[in-house]
Every structure is written in structure tokens, then in C-alpha cells.
C-alpha positions as CSV (number, residue, x, y, z in Angstrom):
1,M,98.4,112.3,119.0
2,K,96.8,108.9,118.9
3,T,99.1,106.0,117.9
4,Y,98.3,102.3,117.2
5,R,100.6,99.4,117.8
6,N,99.1,96.2,116.4
7,N,100.7,93.2,115.0
8,E,97.4,92.3,113.2
9,L,97.4,95.7,111.5
10,K,101.0,95.0,110.2
11,K,99.9,91.7,108.8
12,R,96.8,93.2,107.2
13,I,98.8,95.9,105.5
14,Q,101.2,93.3,104.2
15,Q,98.4,91.1,103.0
16,I,96.7,94.0,101.1
17,C,99.9,95.0,99.5
18,K,100.4,91.4,98.3
19,E,96.9,91.2,97.0
20,K,97.3,94.5,95.1
21,G,100.8,93.5,93.8
22,M,102.4,96.4,95.6
23,T,105.7,96.3,97.4
24,Q,106.3,98.1,100.7
25,T,108.8,100.3,98.8
26,E,106.0,101.3,96.3
27,L,103.6,101.9,99.2
28,A,106.2,104.1,101.0
29,C,106.8,106.1,97.8
30,K,103.0,106.7,97.4
31,I,102.7,108.1,100.9
32,G,105.9,110.1,100.7
33,I,108.1,108.3,103.1
34,T,111.1,105.9,102.9
35,K,110.7,102.2,103.0
36,A,112.7,102.2,106.3
37,T,110.3,104.7,107.8
38,L,107.3,102.7,106.6
39,S,108.7,99.5,108.1
40,D,109.4,101.2,111.4
41,S,105.8,102.6,111.4
42,I,104.2,99.3,110.5
43,G,106.3,97.4,113.1
44,G,105.8,99.9,115.9
45,D,103.6,102.8,116.9
46,M,101.6,104.2,114.0
47,R,99.8,107.6,113.9
48,I,96.3,107.7,112.6
49,S,97.4,110.1,109.9
50,T,99.8,107.4,108.6
51,I,97.0,104.8,108.7
52,E,94.8,107.2,106.7
53,K,97.6,107.7,104.1
54,I,98.2,103.9,103.8
55,A,94.5,103.2,103.3
56,K,94.3,105.9,100.6
57,A,97.4,104.6,98.9
58,L,96.0,101.1,98.9
59,N,92.6,102.3,97.8
60,V,90.8,100.7,100.7
61,K,88.7,102.1,103.6
62,I,90.5,102.5,106.9
63,V,88.2,99.9,108.5
64,E,89.5,97.3,105.9
65,L,93.0,97.6,107.5
66,F,91.5,96.3,110.8
67,E,89.5,93.3,109.4
């Protein structure tokens, strides 16, 4: 399964969360994982399925996570 490790992706997800007034705990809850699991995913290797769930929960297109 394809995974992504990207510090820029981590920063972008954090930026979008901040813009939307959403905490990482709230984001984790929306995608059905714990905050610790989300933090591990954002800080390390991330599956495309997780990226898709994050984009959906943030109501953005996947491509926006990489801008």
C-alpha cells in the first residue's frame, strides 16, 4: 500500500485545521481514530486512505493538502 512521508503535508494539515477552527482531536474523531494515531500518521508514513479521510473531514480536495 502506498504511503506518504512529508513534513510539508503535516504542516498543511495543521494549517487547514487552524483555518477551520478544528483541533487535531476533533479531526481524529471525525475520521474514527485516536488523536495519538492521527499524530503518528501525520508525523510519519501516511496511507493514501488516511489522506482521503482527512481531506473529507476537512472538506477540502486532496490536492489542497499538497499545496
